C-alpha positions, 0 to 999 in steps of 0.5 A: 505531520505533513503527508509527503506523497501517495506512494501507490494505488491498488486496484482490483484485477481478475486474472493477476498474471495477465494484468502483471504483464500487461503493466510490465509491457507499459514499461513498470517494473515487477517488485513482488508477486504472490498468488493473490497480489502483486506489486509493480513500481513506475519510478518512485510510484507503486501499483498494487493488483488485487486478485478476487481473493485478496483478503485485506482492503480492496481498492485503496491508496497508500501513503508512504513513510520512511520513518517508522514512527510516523506511522504510530503517531498517525495511527493514534492520532486517527484513532484518537479522531475515531477514524475507522482504522484497522491495526497495524500490520508488521510485513514479513518485507520489513514494512508495516502498514494499517488501512483506513476509511475516509467518510465516504467509505473509501480505503486508504493506507498508511505504509512504512516502507525502509529507505534502502541504504546506498553503500 
């Protein structure tokens, strides 16, 4: 399996509303906002803003997959290679993901993001 692209970067912010407004003023589109995180896009690229209360992984970068089965294959391959990974989480918006750590302790995410059909 070859990774195709990095789909988003996640950063920590102290004031979620202020940070979201700042990036929207730079021209990014606000896609999702919860009390503890927000997701913005510039074209196909995403920026996740994580508040101090966000309970998942901290700053990280995410690889996007459009085939759910690829996430399972990648998860099993990484576990077999003894890479530290979290469990796969099915999200309420139809996506699914898991986090892993590289040898330097940096977090990464493998994220299944369905392709929207054009009708």
